NUPA-167916 format. One record per residue: x, y, z of N, C-alpha, C in turn; residue in one letter. Coordinates in steps of 0.001 Angstrom, whole numbers, plus 500000, padded with zeros to 6 digits. Each point is the difference from the previous one (the first is absolute). Layout:
N
XYZXYZXYZA/...
This chain:
433
747050474328205456498945499999498988498716500635500538M/499736499788501320498866500681500609500155501513499877F/501200500484500302500251501442499936499842500515498572I/500483499230499020499882500416498595498542500098499589T/499182499015500425498574500034499664499309501208500619M/500320500306501245499395501152500658500459501302499357L/501264500079499613500484501210499329499301500209498665Q/499816498927499232499295500116498723498556500442500205D/499374499500501031498596500358500263499883501486500330Y/500902500498500854499896501388500436500609500992499006F/500460499529498860500350500914498907498762500397499195K/498894499289500194498703500323499389500092500074498473Y/500633499009499412500070499948498548498620499667499420H/499783500420498753498747499707499303500297499377498639T/499000499352499465500047499471498640498821500559499224I/500093499996498709498953500555499137499324498881499233T/498678499957500109499205499004499296499237500697498869D/500190499560498784499357500599498824499105498956499340M/498721500359499839499039499096499364499224500766498938T/499549499281499006499162500572498942498597499451500171L/499050500887500318498618499608500268499133500313498777E/499101499075499695499057500186498900498604500215500571F/499218500859499354498673500348500506499021500142498843A/498714499860500334498958500188498995499742501474499716D/500273500846500976499885501448499820501085500685500818E/500383501164499541501099500724500640499610501469500101I/500350500634501117499663501406500205500764500886499023T/499265500856499317500623500918499045500638501147500774F/501193500440499616500670501058500766499321501350499824P/500269500883500938499640501403499809500960500605498973A/499461500784499072500794500582498913499950501518500130V/501134500613500367500077501452500155500700500615498795S/499408501068499477500484500658498785500175501485500280I/501156500538499609500267501436500130500549500521498678C/499620501222499666500571500692498852501199500808500470N/501039500088499175501168500775500377499670501485500166Y/498990500473499314499652501419500050499080500254501189N/500413500869500913499226500218501228498819500936499810R/500148501015499155498943501009499851499687500153498524V/498733499869499645499572500208498612499830501486499728D/500454500404498851499967501421499654498578500525499889L/499070499135499552498635500475499819499187499903501282D/500603499544501108499271499866501251500370501062501023K/501034500768499757500457501001500958499945501394499384A/499689500981500812500026501380499541501434500526500006T/500192501134499339501314500621500000500417500369501424I/499060500477500798500323500362501384500456498769500783A/499365498876499778500402498774500685501348499502499503E/500256500158498706501308499615499480501108500884500575M/499708501289500219500972500856500671500279499490501407E/498955499573500699500159499490501361500822498703500010Y/499810499129498998500692498713499950501382500090499367L/500347501112499390501246500093499232501255499686500825S/500108500368501293501216499591500730500153498485500099P/498895499279500140500066498541500089500280499376498641M/499414500555498931500138499412498664501304500411499319L/500439501255500234501116500532499220501168500496500857Y/499877499912501304501115500374500865500057501451500383G/499198500859499393499968501414500368498641500574499626N/499659501095500615498712500643499736500013500661498625S/498882499846499283499873500579498666498694500778499941M/500058501173499380498780500793499856499252499568498749D/498891500648499725499141499582498893500717500096498655E/500746501067499804500690500169498722501015498884499768T/500770499701501032500999498940499877499341498640499778E/498878499757500687499305498721499840499444499847498592L/499414501046499487499425499904498652501100499738498969R/501134500617500177501096499759499064500560498588500163A/500106499509501251500560498681500261499067498888499531W/498696500207500208499014498968499672499435500136498589L/500527500940499230499530500223498623498517500335499970D/499578500850500921498608500443500033499872501326499248L/498832500231499410499797501298499322499980501132501004P/500297501168499523499987501172500878498571500340500378T/499877500863501012498674500395500493499316500870498951V/498705499724499765499262500779498999499524501314500603N/499200500708499224499588501343500411499147499999501251S/499330498878500287499168499941501199500795499590501230T/501286499683499775500830499608501126500007498528500270G/499350499207499136499928498562500216500796499257498946N/500499498839500359500675499133499049498965499378499092S/500433499602498824499075499421499039499773498514500225T/500840499325500814499820498564500153500192499506501436N/500164500887500978500222499577501370498968500616500918T/499353499220500901499050500567500948500666501078500839P/499254501069500272500601501150500689499290500311501301T/499194499091500509499352500243501278500942499580501111T/500709500938500603501019499613500976499376499572501317P/500718499141500720499571499587501325500483501008501016S/499166500301500979500390500939501052500796499306501100T/499821498704500155500718499248501018500704498834499318D/501272500188499714500731498993499239500411498836500902F/499959498808499440500457498795500670500545499065498936N/501236499517500221500653499189498983499174498756499684V/499527499308501023499249498762499783498724500256499209A/499305501096500310498750500295499294500255500297498531D/501062500732499710500299500341498604500376498751499214I/500827499140500594500437498806499290498849499019499832I/499174499862501030498915499012499917498951500400498975R/499940501278499668499026500430499008500228499320498659R/501221499477499841500305499228498790499373498616500155R/498678499942499926499266498794500364500189498854499021G/499899498784500539500138498803499177498611499493499632F/499313500711499119498697499566499538500147499506498569D/498905499938499270500062499485498637500584501020499026M/500380501181500512500521501019499100501413500467500355N/500332500174501278501276500600500366500652499198501117Y/501211499435499827500525499651498683499110498949499382P/499902500026498763498964499236499318500220498499500127R/499030499312500606500017498555500045499167499521498814M/500686499662498934499305499655498755499211498707500154V/500565499020500724499332498704500126500479499329501273W/499077499310500672500354499246501196499065498809500115C/500568498807500189499193498789500163500748499023500891A/499244499303500857500565498947500832499212498722499761F/500695498971499519499383498707499674498833500176499032K/500184500934499069498994500233498972498901500958500397G/499925500413501279498972500924500461500567501413500055Q/499246500956499442500471501376499965500138500567501410L/501042500778500204500182500712501262500132501485499701C/499894500820501042500103501440499823500692500608501212N/499904501314500135500706500684501081499488499591501372S/498790499450500101499472499576501297500759498795500551M/500703499275499143500786498846500445501401500389500466N/500308501292500008501320500480500391499888500850501263F/501000499886500872500094500854501184501205500917499855T/499882501186500584501009501038499813501001500021501145H/501251500324499681501037500251501004501013500960499395S/500853500566500858501041500907499553501359499321500081F/500906500413499138501396499581500065500853501166499525S/501320499782499920500874501057499491499707500285498531V/499259499121499334499604500235498608498639500668499900F/499468500445501121498694500635499982498896499011500273G/498991500016499125498863499102500167500360498578499601N/499563499038500806500098498584499663498634499370500207C/499709498971499209498686499364500033500190498493500042Y/499305499369500936500182498581500270498753499222499609T/500191499025499126498934499076499637500038498800500948F/498823499552500444499884498836500887500688500254501335N/499786501177500545500646500357501256499212499646501238G/498777499466499839499164499661501156500424498640500543D/500635499978501175500480498729500552498886499152500597R/498809500584500234498892499211500531499368499103498942S/500082500377498747499417499184498925500834500158498726S/501230499499499990500843500128498798499527499089498883P/500280500410498766499682499152498858500919498787499980F/499519498932499393500787498775499875500012499557498543K/501101499391499609500107499432498661499815498492500106Q/499102499465499173499627498593500102500470499168498819T/500657500616499050500522499257498847501264500688499526A/500868499208499383501244500565499495499715500983498869E/500752501094499966499804501012498977501197500113499091G/499777500524498822501088500184499037500023501403499437T/499216500911500584499952501350499465498833500193499059G/499672501275499729498874500351499146500189499390498602F/498937499514499319498588500112500383499471498870500868P/500807498961500290499512498899500823500440500163501447S/500192501251500432500566500261501315499016499659501108S/500497499311501027499235499790501223500454500964501082N/500767500997499625500488500991500944499503501383499659G/500882500985500181499649501403499794500558500490498669L/499139500647499215500399500591498720499661501484500042H/501021500854499830499822501446500125500687500697498829V/499340501015499480500590500895499001499906501417500552I/501146500672500132500057501336500575500546501001498992L/499473501218500083500486501131499211500760500932500944D/501316500134499809500823500781500906499837501504499836L/499505500431498873499738501416499746501246500858500282M/501065499690499290501279500674500242499941501485499680D/499071500428499155499925501421499658499564500852501194H/499577499353501101499665500732501215501091499869501066Y/501173499489499646501078499838500976500534501354500453S/500448500061501242500470501261500571501378499864500651T/500719498897499789501262499780500707501156499824499038E/501197500217500544501238499804499249501062499493500961S/500776499018499563501043499441500855501154500980500208S/500128500998499153501102500964500114499787500982501142L/498777500113500497499712500963501074499313499306501176V/500382498746500262499527499340501214498738499182499863G/499455499887498798498778499214499814500292498668499334G/498948499361499512500128498735499285500020500267498507H/500955499416499311500107500207498563499502498837499179G/499451498954500648499592498804499280498547500104499530E/499698499207498974498621499812499538499644498539500263I/498979499761500761499614498629500299499307499913501334G/499882498789500495499345499771501276500907499161500889I/499772500120501304500605499111500988498903499036500448R/500322498717500062499010499001500363500586499064501050I/499188499663500990500438499154501106498925498966500305L/500414498740500116499128498921500443500313499736501473L/498982500053500839500257499865501436498786499398500698H/500201499639501253498931499445500815499020501103500386D/498723499609500169498976500991500331500246500671501349Q/500723499326500903500263500565501326501183500948500010A/500694500157498879501182500856499936499707501279499225E/500433501155500494499915501216499192501069499982498917P/499720500582498854500998499994498922501136500977500261P/501242499532499819501184500868500056500549500037498576V/499599501002499252500211499997498555501419500385499595M/500713500769500809501315500468499577501063498921500096D/499854499018500898501051499011500197499619498598499551S/498718499700499795499583498637499716499321499827498645Q/499464501057499429499237499877498763500920499884498791A/499438499481498902500711499923498728499392501013499039V/500767500385498999499570501012499037499588499342498695A/498928500529499404499537499548498690499935501207499074L/500542499840498798500046501097499025498808499914499057A/499596501117499433498912499966499020500462499391498683P/499021499615499185500286499467498681500261498515499976G/499814499280501115500202498556500058498823499341500713N/499837498720499712499036499184500738500796499155500991H/499813500275501293500742499307501056499170498849500542A/500636498844500164499370498816500594500736499677501298F/499260499975501109500585499753501310499438498688500558M/500833498949500014499615498704500556500338499993501484A/498980499906500837500143500193501439500461498716500677V/500871500157500998500412498916500881499800500451501434K/499307499164500783499751500316501416500933499186500894Q/500551500645501019500869499329500957499542500349501408T/499776498979500809499600500181501395501191499680500905Q/500229500856500991501128499843500914499486499788501424Y/500574499004500679499729499750501413501334500088500742L/500154501011500846501259500250500688499872499731501498N/501146499704500626500024499671501427500251501239500838H/499400499998501195500275501036500975501353499719500674E/500597501015500665501242499764500743499792498920501069P/501029499211500363501397500165499580500349499291498696P/499060499222499426500331499281498764499961500915498776W/499171501002500025499901500917498871500015501440500477G/499646500915499105500008501421500327498667500658499705R/498951499233499772498722500596499610499310500602501222C/499162500984499736499193500642501039498864500741499324A/498844499959500615498835500731499501499759501178500939D/500523501150499632499910501181500844498648500685499849L/499675500806500991498783500807499940500328501327499324Q/499316500285498893500246501222499251498967501066500361L/500346501237499696499126501117500359498921500246498951T/500375499923498733499082500399498932499471498828499175H/500423498783500310499562498827499243499557498908500965Y/498945499281499618499447498954500864500885498759500043D/500595499653498864500781498775499885501470500349499812T/500861499292500729501426500249499854500528499393498706Y/500789500755499281500690499536498798501246500861499824S/500940499490499237501221500775499755499723501340499315L/499201500027498912499730501302499369499333500992500950P/499044499536500821499327500910500935500977500539501029A/500868499141500515500994500441500983500973500996499375C/500413499760498769500935500908499345499372501367499747Q/498721500020499616499332501279499779499872500778501307L/499657499309501090499898500695501283501376500492500465E/501032499217499733501359500430500364500394501251499220C/499731500019498710500289501192499209499258501211500565R/498734499770500349499194501104500512500563500554501303S/500455499110500910500565500465501269501243500854499780R/500900499538499112501217500782499739499668501353499370H/499041500006499069499627501255499339499350500954500991V/499100499485500836499324500872500961500984500572501022E/500998499229500406500995500511500940500863501082499374Q/500339499834498724500903500950499353499275501201499415A/498797499791499459499322501053499248498762500554500699C/499568499348501074498832500461500770498716500016499163Q/499902499074499046498795499917499176499932498606499383C/498871499693499391499800498702499343499754500216498517T/500813499414499114499733500142498558498762499204499604P/499436500359498867498737499402499573500094498503499754Y/501203499451499752500119498593499635500421499113501168F/500030500547501243500350499204501173498914500126501056L/499811498960500830499024500112501087500561500882501116P/499122500633500748500462500835501100498908500918500494G/500294500679501095499028500893500621500472501447500057T/501195500271499521500501501378499994499314500805498905S/500121501307500022499408500821498933500580499633498633P/499244500176498916500506499658498658501205500859499617P/500928499376499293501186500725499522499632500835498777C/500559501182499897499812500816498807501044499604498960D/499827500389498749500930499580498938501448500367500270P/500251501186500560501374500405500271500659499067501017Q/499259499623501035500542499098501021500231498611499427T/499097499552499135500179498684499379501295499958499207I/500272501052499251501204500001499162501264500156500830F/499991500896500975501233500334500714500269499086501195Q/498965499505500661500199499234501227499618498527499833C/498789499739499532499516498624499926500880499162499082V/500308500533498821500838499250499065501384499708500577N/500533500915500785501306499780500616499944498882501032Q/498941499956500784499850498938501003499866498652499315V/499210499929498941499827498743499278501316499548499363L/500785500933499511501312499647499441500926499444501073N/499931500534501202500820499484501096499556498588500388R/498717499742499926499514498645500267500516499018498957L/499961500407498742500493499132498932501494499759500157V/500748501016500418501445499871500153500398499214501243A/499041499712500878500304499244501209500416500842501175G/499953501333499888500363500859501122498942499955501098E/498751499788499628498907499822500945499510498553499897L/499653499433501125499652498589500028498532499807500353R/499487498862499537498643499577500335500071498614500631C/499389499843501151499976498710500691498700499292499635D/500038499240498935498815499302499504500318498512499847C/499668499180501010500242498561499873499063499380498973P/500396498848499489499151499327499032498760499449500695I/498843499965499340498802499423500615500139498480500127P/499232499429500918500041498546500185499282499275498860C/499046500625499386499349499452498803499840501129498990T/500298499719498745499798500999498961499854499316498649M/499340500685499099499776499513498640500572501014499019T/500869499525499118500620500864499006499646499515498603K/499973500955499063499668499692498617501130500472499087Y/500410499123499132500948500343498958499362499755498642G/500654500453498960499437499832498662501112499908498974A/499792499132499046500862499937498821499353500865498918A/500683501069499617499433500975499072500574499775498607V/499113499846499044500397499898498592499243501054499203T/500533500308498829499431501094499203499769499536498561Y/499014500656499396499746499823498575499714501361499389A/500330500170498708499689501251499327498503500212499902G/499591501266500048498569500300499984499817501429499489Y/498974500249499172499064499034499397500433499629498577P/499362498977499466500237499677498592499132500900499116N/500089499817498716499383500968499079498474499996500081R/499391498822500193498544499970500084499502500535501334L/500756499753501055499609500536501301500077501521499995T/500954500545499263500089501450499888498711500582499434K/499458499332498984498739500473499414498871499915501017K/499973498912500781498934499824500988500059501081501071S/501190500305500474500129501031501024499616501365499445Y/500339500241498763499680501291499411498500500196499894N/499281498938499663498557500111499842499260499913501331S/500507499159500944499277499791501256500313501070501039A/501261500433500090500400500922501065500562501309499477F/500023500166498713500524501218499386501459500236500394N/500794498933499954501417500066500330500812499640498772L/500940500860499651500833499743498836501106499000500361T/500571499305499021501082499041500285501184500635500705P/500392501190499588501122500661500660499673500344501449D/498771500402500252499611500338501366500029498755500889Y/499520498876499483500012498751500782501432499596500325I/500874500145499039501392499619500223500658500852501075K/499629501267500090500632500913500948499308500037501354E/498735499592500051499231500163501242499283498740500474N/499907498983499174499210498832500372500805498947500758G/499470499531501130500571498897500769498965498888500042V/500346498850499427499114498843499987500602498939500907I/499201499493500928500525499172501072499086498813500274L/500608498810500123499294498800500434500716499409501199D/499241499741501076500539499407501225499199498734500298I/500706498888500206499291498724500155500939498972500624Y/499422498945500564500753498818500422500107499060498799Y/501205499633499631500141499026498929499917498571500525D/499995499825501327499816498688500626499410500231501387A/499042499159500380499322500155501289500814499291501084L/501120500574500341500815499464501088500716501151500679N/500512499719501168500757501003500739501093499296500790Y/501038500740500310501130499458500743499859500368501470Q/500278499026500852499918500202501442501385499774500603K/500538501014500641501333499938500604499849500148501503I/500407498952500735499834499974501449501365499925500670S/500151500764501059501211499961500817499745499054501171Q/500787498919500096499795498967501010501213499917500916L/499763499497501214501098499785500944500876498858499502K/501311500206499996500901498910499625499961498889501036A/499930500340501276499893499023501098499006500553501010V/498911499274500232499066500403501043500235499165501249D/499231500247501040500224499328501282499783498494499900S/499010499587499216499765498571499828501156499307499298G/500542500639498965501139499423499296501237499955500888Q/500177501031500854501138500007500917499927498816500960L/498818499771500594499844498872500919500208498676499275A/499492499890498789500166498768499230501469499739499678S/500718501057499605501419499837499688500799499556501228N/499692500608501136500715499615501218499684498558500397M/498734499616499896499627498623500316500641498999499066G/500069500318498727500649499109499041501487499852500270G/500649501106500386501424499919500302500257499144501238M/499151500148501001500161499181501209499800498516499690M/499014499705499187499758498607499630501134499415499189G/500633500842499164501070499506499146501275499717500799L/500344500901500918501306499886500664499964499237501309F/498922500027500761499977499306501290498847499019500093I/499341499730498898498911499044499994498813500430500820G/499882501269500255498910500478500838498704500044499221A/498927499710500702498656500113499445499068500391501128S/498757500150499702499042500352501043499918498895501047V/499999498735499529499891498877500928501232499909500888M/501186500146499411501206499900500821500091501152500982T/499577501172499591500003501130500929499056499733501165I/498817499425499704499057499666501072500567498925500916L/500664499010499398500583498947500819501097500544500907E/500846500851499475501039500617500811499382500835501117V/498948500746499654499324500801501019499389499107501081A/499397498858499567499418499081500983501085499421500907E/501124499597499422501101499427500789500513501014501015Y/500238501215499546500492501022500914498980500303501088L/498718499961499641498960500243500989499963498926501067G/500125498739499546499996498908500977501210500084500923L/501180500263499421501204500110500821499862501133501016K/499457501093499549499822501124500917499005499664501089L/498922499263499639499007499614500997500584499073501052G/500786499025499579500614499080500957500971500740500909R/500762500896499424500956500738500805499287500829501058F/498920500624499602499252500835500958499359499148501089C/499443498827499616499372499129501002501016499456500980S/501202499696499560501032499498500885500414501086500986R/500001501211499557500350501098500891498982500154501121K/498720499669499708498938500199500988499902498855501015Q/500573498756499818499922498866500932500827500285501249R/499507499613501246500771500249501232501179499062500077P/501050500367500682501175499136500135499718498792500894P/500726498885499769499850498777500817500581500232501400A/499313499444501024500431500132501393500429498615500505I/501229499806500376500542498735500520500125500091501523N/499381499078500683500042499972501473500895498855500429V/501001500296500840500932498987500476499306499043500960E/500468498741500082499405499029500944500076500496501431P/498942499730500767499954500424501411500890499102500848A/500242500406501238500810499229500937499296498691500349M/500760498949500198499411498703500344499374500059501395E/498777499429500081499316499958501273499900498550500463K/500094499762501320499924498643500585498591499739500450T/499422498932499519498642499623500391500007499343501392N/498818499718500449499859499384501314500620498620500001I/499801499340498870500552498643499909501485500002499741D/500608501174499934501433500073499794500439500088498555G/499011499970499014500376500104498569500100501459499593S/500648500244498853500143501373499481499427500078498592T/499523501241499595499456500233498645500575501307499441K/500247499970498677500425501225499280498823500559499237N/499744501310500090498898500662499265500585500865498870H/499909499497498785500488500759498817498835500719499349N/500007501308500030498897500783499439500568500896498881I/499379499936498846500439500814498859498828500811499493L/500130501312500027498935500901499499500432500566498667Y/499094499961499146500254500600498702498924501032499724Q/
């Protein structure tokens, strides 16, 4: 039984403890939003679209082909398009062209934004890149994140985030038939402020023409280090805090830089920027190999992490009176809202979070206790009896040692009889010990 207990201990088994914690306030997640369309037609010149065409359409296209593909009018007598800026850039850069599609109050149009009833604007959003182009994160400052202090139920009594976006599909430049995105809508991800957004694998999609309600659930994880667990907080090159998304992005970047000798605009890195042709022919192939499992990433789970999930429900939008209001307030027709409008509410429906902890199945204290209990059960051993046995053995050992150190007894035989003067005799018996 001793051997069985030791074997169980050195198997390093764990148990999972799940608790539901209630709080007066809860940290609101970072909310990252991306449009499926990477480049707006009214933000890029024809020359820039020619430069980006290998990435967007899989092959290089000249001005004539682009105008026919994008349904643009032909060049007028002055040589300029009637609806597209024609001031070409002398030094093209994919990131600069895509970022020009700014997330301000006009492009893509943020019709309305409010958090806990207070209006917000583009200053409350931070910019990042993904495979979908520009992404914008609300509440991304981890030093002072917003908190929700009351349960929310969605607009108009929302204690969370309420956003209305105009997707402006008439400026789309991509097609799924030639390597681009064919969807209309947004990708949205709820994540911790310390994590960069990975929009292609973790985000959910929202379609226009509906009012989406996202009830947030927060889960905190506490994991054990080896040998009981597998967590580790590694030192990353481009991010201050270790997280799975950050490690995965750096891993993608390393594989791409080794294979393509450049860094695409949506990954961290120090190599020269990738041009559109390289992104289409090399970068996309490397990313596909990563997805297929041919290339591996060594990213252990963090020892502590916070994840956010959401239950998403939908309602039709807008009703007949709201259509009139939008037409008068924002000059948006009902058909346009249905095709381009995304209405979103994000909130906690209950101020609680789940805490999942990985615990040792048997620790050193429990091992000692189990062994002591077994000894007491089968041989009546206890601390007192062990001390008594130790005392007895000590005394026996002490006596044995002292007996070894005593000198041996010396017996002296009686001396020869001597005759006195008076003729008597005496015996002298002497015994030395």
